[in-house]
N, C-alpha and C positions, 0 to 999 in steps of 0.2 A: 383598340385592338391592334396596335402596331408598335414597333420598336424604333427608337432613335437611330439614325444612321449617319455616317460621316459624309461630308461632301466629297466630290471626286478628287479634290486636291488634298484630302486628309484633314481638312479644317474642322471647325466646331460642328457639332451635330445640327442638322436642320430638320425642321418639321416635315413629316411626310405630306404628300399631296392630299388634299381633301378627298374623301370618298364620294363616289357618285354612283348612281345606279345605271348610268348611260351605257357603260361598257358591259355590265352584266346583262342588261336588257338586250344588247346587240348579240351577245353570245347565246342567250337563251332563245332568242327569236330565230336564229339561223341554224344553230347546232353545228356550225362549221368550225373545225379546229383550225387555229392559225389566225383568227381574227384578232386584231391588236387594238390597244387603247392606252391611254395615259395612266389610268388608275392602277396603282400597285407597281407599275414598271418604274415610275419616277423614284419611288422609295428604293427599289432594288438597284437602281443605277448607282446609288450612293455607296454600294458595297465594293466598288472598283478598287479603292485604295487597299482594303483588306485582301481582296482577291489577288493583288500583285504579290502579296507575301505568302498567301496560302496555296496558291496554284490553282484555285478554283475559278470558274468562269462566271461572271455575273449575268443574270438573266437579261439585263438591259443591253449588254454588248451583243449577245446572241440575237436579241430582238432587232437591234439596229442593223445588223448585218443581213437579216432575213429579207428576201424580196417581198414587196407589198402583196403580190399575188401568190404567196407561198401556200395558201390553202386551196388553190385551184388545181384541178386535175391536170392541166396542161403544163404546170410548172416543173421543170427539172426532171421529168419522168416519174413524178410521184403520183400515185392514185389518191383517191379521196380518203383512203384510210391511212395515209401517211406512209405507205409501203412503196418500195421501188419496183413496182410492177410485178411482184411475186405473190402468188397465192400461198400464203404460209399455212393455210388449212390443208394443203396437199402434202405436208411433210410427215405424214404418218402419226400425227399427234392427236388424233381423235380419241376421246375418252381418256385423256391424260397421258398418252404416250409421248415421249420426247422425240423431237426430230433429230437428225444426224448431227446438228450443230450444237446441241444443248449439253450433252454429257450428263454427269450426275450432279446432284446438289452438293455432295460432300458432307463431311461430318459437321462442319461449322457453318453450313449454309453458303450463300453465294457472296463473292467479293463485289465491291463497287465496280461499276462499269459505265462507259460513256462519259459525257460531259457532266461535271459536277456544278450544281447551281445552289446558291444560298437563297432561301425563300423568306422574305420579310413576314412579320406577323400580320398578315392580311389575307383574307380569303381570295380576293381577286388575284393577288400575287401567286397564290397556290394554283389557281386555275391556269394562269398564264404559263407557269413553269411546266405544268403537265402537258399543255398544248405543245409547247416547244419540245419537250422530251419525246412526245409521239412523233413530231415532225422530223426530229433529228435522229431517228432510229434508237431512241432510248436515252437513258442518262440517270444520274443520281441527284436527288433533291435533298438538301439539308434544311430542315425546318428550324425556325427560330426556337430557342430554348424555352420550354415551359409556357408556350403560347397556346391559346385556344382559338382555333380557326372555326368560326361560326358560319355555317352555310345556310343561306336563306332562300335560295331559288334553285329549282331543278332545270335540267335540260329537258324541254318538253318532248323532244324526239326520242330520247333514250331512257328517260325516267330516273336518271342518276344526278347527283349534285355536281360531281366532278367529271371532266372529260373521260371517256372510256379509255382503258389501258389497252393499247394496240402494239406496244413495243416492250423492250426490256426496261423496266422502270424500278428504281429503288428509292424509297422514301425513308430517310433517317429522321425519326421524330424528335429526338433530343428531349423526351419527356413531355411532348406537346399532345394536344387533343384536337381531333377533328370531329365536329358534332353538327347535327342538324339543329338549327335554331329557327324554326318556322312552323306555321300551321300547315303549310303544304307538306305532302308526304312524298318521300323519295329515299332511295338507298344512297349510300355514300360512294362505294367503288363498284365498278363493273369491268371485268377482264374479258376481252374478246378473244376469239380464236387467233392464236399467234401472239397474244399479249403475255407478259411475264412480270408480275408485280411482287416486289419485296417490301415488306413493312417492318421497321425496327423501332423499338423504344417509343411506342405510340399508343394512344387510346383513341378508339373509334366508338362513338356513342350516338344514340338518338336516330339512327337510320330507320326508315319505315318504308319497306317495299310494298307497292300495291300494283295491281294489274291496271295500269293506266290506259287511257284511250287516246288514240292519235287525234289531233285536231282535224276539223273539217268534216265532210259528209261521212256517214257511216258506211263501212265496207263489209260486204258479206264475209262470213268466215271462210278462210281458205281450206280447200280440200286436201292440200299437200300435207302429209303427216309431219314433214320437217318443219313447216311453218306453224302447224298447230302445236308441235312440241316447243318451238321457240316462244310462242305466245304463252304457253303454260308456265314458263319460268319467269315471266315478267313480275310476278308477285313474290318471287323467292329471293332470299338473301338480303336481310335488312341492312347489314353493314357491307357485305361483300358477296357479289355473284361472280363465280368463275365459270365461264362457258366452256363447252367442249373445245379442246385444242388450246385452252388457256391454262395458266398455272399461277400459283401464289405461294409465297413463303413468308410466314409471320414469325418473327423472333421478338420475344418480350413485348407482346402486343396485348392490350386489354380491349375486348369487345363487350360492351355493356349497354343495357337499356335499348337494344335494337328490337325491331318488330318486323314480321313479314306476314302479309295477307295470305301467302301461300306457304311454302316450306322453307325451313332454315331461318330461324329468327335472326341469327347473326351472320351465318355463312351458308350459302348454297353452292356446292361444288359439283360441277359436271366435267371438270378437267382433272387437274392435279393440284392438291393443296397440302401444305405441310405447316403445322403449328408447333412451335418449339418454345418451351418456357413461357407460355402465354396463359391468359385467363379469358374464358368465355362464360360470363356471368350475367344473370338477370335479363335474359333475352326471352322473346316469346314468338312463337309461330302459330298461326291459326290452323295450319295443316300439320305436317310432320317435321320433326327435328327442331325442338325449341331452341337449342343452341346451334347445332350444325346439321345440315342435310347433305347427303352424299349419294351421287350416282357415278362417281369417277374413281380416283385413287386418293385416299385420304390418309395422312399420317399425323398422329397426335402424340407429341413427345413431351414428357414432363410438364403437362398442361392441365389446368383445372377447368373442368366443364361443370359448373355448379349453379344451382338455383335458377334453372331455366324451365320454361313451361311450353307444352305443345297441346293444341286442341285435339290433335290426332295421335300419332304414334311417336315414340322416341322423345321423351322430355329433354334429355341431354343431347343425344346423337341419334339420327335415323339414317340407316343405310338402305335406301330404297323406300318406296311407299308400300302400303298394304291395306287390306280390307280392315274395317273396324268391326271386331267381334264383340258385340255388346248384347248381353242378355240371352234369353232362351231363343233357340233357332228352330224354325220350321224346316224340316228336312227337305221337302219337295222344293220350296221356294229358294232355299239356300243352295241346293245342288244346282238348280237352274241358273242362279246368278253366278255361281262359282265356275261353271264349266268353261274351260278355255281361258280363264281370266288371269291365272297366275303368271303367265309369261309376260304380261304387259307391265308388271311392276319391276322395272329394271333396278338392279342394285350393283354396287361397285365393290371395291376392296378397301377395308379399313384396318389400320394398325394403330393400336393405342399402347404406349409403353412409358414406363418411368425409368429413371436412372437407377442402376443397380451396382455400380462400382464406386469405390472410394468413399471418403467421408462426406461428400456432398450428395450422396444418393438421395433421391426424392421420388415419391410416387406421383403418377398422374391420378386425378380424381374425377369420378362421376358421382356427384353428391347432391342430394336435396332437389333433384329435378322431378318434374311431374308431367305425366302424359294423360290426356283425356281418354286414351284407349290403351294400347299395349306398349310395354317397354318404358318404364319410368325413367331409367337411366340410359339404356341403349336398346335400340330396335333395329332388326335387320330382316329384310324379306327375301334375301338371296345373296349370292356372291360369297366373299370370304371375309371373315372377321377374326383378328388376332388381338388378344388383350393380355398384357403382362405387366407385372409390377404396378398394379393399379388398385385403388380402393374404390369400390362401388357401394355407396352407403346412403341410407336415408331417402331413397327415391320412392316414388309412389306411382302406380298405374291404376287407373280407374277400372281397367279390365284385367289383363293378364301380364305377368312378367314384371314384377315390381322393380327388380334390378336390371335384368337382361331378358329380352324376348328375341329369339332367333328362329325364323321360319325358313325352311328350305335353304339353310345356310351352312357352310363349313365353318364351324366355330371352334376356336381354341382359347380357353381361359387358363393361363398358367401364372402361378404366383400372384393370384388375385384374391383380395379380401372382399367378399360379398356379405354385407352385414346391415341389419336394421332396415331392410327394404320392405315394402308392403304392396300387395295386389288385392284389389277387391274381389277378383276372380281367382284364377289359378296361378301358381308359381310365384310365391312371394319373393324369392331370390332370383331364380333362373327358370326360363321356359325354353326348351328346345323341341321343335315340332316340325313335322313334314307337312303340316296343314291339314286340310280335311281329307278324310278317306271315306268315300261314299259307297264303297263296294258292299253289295248286299242290301243296299237301300234303293235300288232301282236307278242308280245314277253311276256315271263313270268315276273310277278312281283317278285322282289327279296325276299319279305316277311320279310324284316328287317325294323326296325324303330329306330329313334333316340329319346332319352328322356333327357331333360335338365331342370335345375332349375337355375335361376339367382336371388339371394336374397341379399338385403342390399348392393347393389353395385352401381357403376356409369359407364355408357357407354357414353363417351363424346368425341367430336372432332375427330371422326374417319371418313374416307372417302373410298368410293368404286367407281370404274370406271363404274360399272353397277348398281346392285340393292342391297338395304340394307346397307346404310352407317353405321348404328350402329349395326344392327342385321339382319341376313338372316336366316329364318327358313323354312325347308322343302326341297322338291325335287329341285335339282340344275338345272335341265333341264327346260327351259322356252321357249315356242313357241310364239315368239313375234307376228307372223302374226295373231294369234287368239285374240290379245288384252288381256286385263286382265278381268277375268270373276268372277262373284260371284257364290258361291256354291248353287246349286238348290236342291241337295239331298245328303244324307249321303254317304260318301266314307271313306275308311280306310285312316287314317292320316299318311303321310310320316314321320312326326316328331311331338313330343309334347313338348311344351316349356311353363314353368311356370315362370312368372316374378313377383316378389313382393318386395315392399319397395325399388324400384330402380329408378334412374333418367337416362333417355335417352335423351341426350341434345346435340345440336350443331353438329350433324353428317350430312354428305352430300353424296348423291349418285345421279345417273341418275334418279332413281325412288325409292320410299320408303326410303326417307332420314334417318328416324329414324329406321323403321322396314319394312322389306319385308317378307310377309308370303305366301308361295307357296304350295298349296295342303297339308296343315298341320294345327295344332291347337296351338293357343296361348291364355293363360289366364293371364290377367294383374290384379294384386292386389296391391293397394296403390302405384301405379307407375305413374310417370309423363313422358310424351313424349312431349318435347317442344323445339322450336327454331331449328328444323331440316329443311333441305333444299333438294328439288329435282330439278335437273337442266334440266330435259327433257322438251323441248318446243314443243313436238309433239302434234298434235291435234287428232291423230288417236286412242288414248287410254287414260285411266285415269292416272292422275299424282298426287301423294300425297307426301308431304314433311314429314308428320308424320308417318302414317302407311298405306301401300298398301297391301291389302289382295286379293290374286288371288286363287280362288277355294279352299279356306281354311276357317277356323273358328277363329275369334278373339272375346274374351269375356272380358269385363271390369267390375270391381266392381264399386260401387258408390263413392269410394275414389280415383279412378284413373282418370287421366286427360290427354287428348291429345289436345294441344293448341299451338297457335302462331307458327305454322309450315308453310313453304312456298313451293309451292303456295297454297296448301290446307292441311287440317289435315289428311283426310282419303279418299278423292275423292269418298264419298258415298259407300265405300266398307266395312265399319265396322259399325255394329249396335251400337247405342248410342254414335257415334262419330260425332260431328257437325262441319261443315266447316264455 
C-alpha cells in the first residue's frame, strides 16, 4: 500500500521503509498531535527532488524543522490544540456562522491554502501530514493518485481514525480512497470548533461511529447540558462529524458504506457543511439521517443522496430529530409525553439544489432511501428547508412521509419531482404538519404550526397505506370513529400549505388519494389534481380520490382543476370542487 519514490538526489526509486505498528501505537496511546516517528516519513522524504520543481513542500522537510517538543503546550506559544493562544470558538461561529476572517465559500469553493504536502500511499504518512497541518495552522495535502489508505486503529481519546481537524485543511484525493479496515469501530474525520476541512476527488468508506467509552474508571454522567450534548454526538457521523463552530466543504466526494450508532450514517453536521457534485450512497444510521444528519447549516448541490437507511427518521437526510409516531396513539399518554418536548429537537437550515443553467444542468437526487419511521427521503423537525431542481423518488417510510416529512418547518419545494415514494402510514409523497394539536382533549396545544409551499413541481405515482397518497397536510392524529367532518367555524390551522403551478396525479391512498387535509389550510393556484385513487370501500364516511378535507380549509382559484379522480373528486368536502 505504498508508491515507489525517488531518492533525495533524484536517483533510482528506493523501497519505502518497512511498516511497523510502533509509531501508530505511540500515537494511539497518547492522542497527542505532533508525535513523530520514522514510519511513513522516510518515504515522504524521497519527494524532495520533485518538490524542488513543483514548489510543494515535502512532509519530511517540515518534520525535520519542527522542534522535538512541538506537541507541548509550552512550545512557541501554541496550546494543546495547535492554536496560537486564541479561542476560535469565540469568533461568532457557533452553529455554522463564519468568523470575520472566513468570508464566503464562493461559487467554486475554496482555493488551496497554507503549505502543500504530498502524501505517500501509506496511512501513517496521512496521519503525520494531518498532524503537521494542524500544528502549522493548516495546509493542503495531495494524496497519492488512486491509492487506498486503509485505517486500522482509532484514537482512543477521540474515537476517530485520523487526527481531529482543528485548522484550515484541504485534502486533494486524486481519485484515492480512505477507508476503515479493521474490526474496531471508528469514524474517519472529525472537525472541531475552529476547524475547516475541504475534501476533493476522494472516496470515504467504512466509517463506523459509536458511542465509545473513555478508558479507566467509570465516571458519573455530567450534569452540564453542554457536556451531555457533546456526549450525544459521539455516535454520530460515520464518515464525518462537524462540530459546532466547524465547517466542511466536499467537492466530488463519495461517501459510501458508512454507519453510525447514533445519527448521520455518513455525515453529522452541527456546524456548516457544503456538498457539491458528490455522492452519499449506501450508508446507515441507527438513529436519524441515514445519509446526512443536520442541526447546523447544510447545503447540498448537484449531489446524489441515494440508497441510505435510517432506523429512525430521514432515510436520506434528517434536519433535526423527532419523535417516532408509530401505530395507534393513546391520547392521554401521548399528550403527557408530548407536553413541552418539541423545543428540544433542534433543527437547522437545509438547502438542496441542482444545476439549472446550460447544457450541463443536472438534478440533485434523494432516491431509494428508507426510514424506519418518518421521512423516507427527507425529514425535518423544524428550521428552514429549501429544495429545488431535485428528484425525490422511490423512497419508503415505515410510518409517514414517504418522500418528505416536514414538521414545524418552513418548507419550500420548487421545481421538484416527487414520484414513486411510499409511506405505510400517511403522505406517500409529502407530509407537512404542525405536529400534535391536543386542544379539546384535556391537554395543551403545542402552539407550533407548519408552513409549506410547493411550486412548479410534480407529485405523481406515490402511495400511502392510510391517507394522502400524494400529500398529507395538517395534524397527523385522526379519529376515524368521528368520520370526516367539514369545518363549521374558524380554528387555528395546524399547518398552512400553498400549492401553485403543480400537477398532483396518479397517487393512491386509502382515502384522499391526491391530497388529505386535516385541521389545516391549503390554497391551490393553477394546480391540477387528477387521476388519483382512494381504495377505501367503507360506507361509514366520505371517500375522495382527489382531495379529502377534514375540519380544514381548501381554496381553489379559477385556474385550478380537480377532476377524473376515483371514486369521487372531493366527496363534497371542498368548495368549488364538483364530483
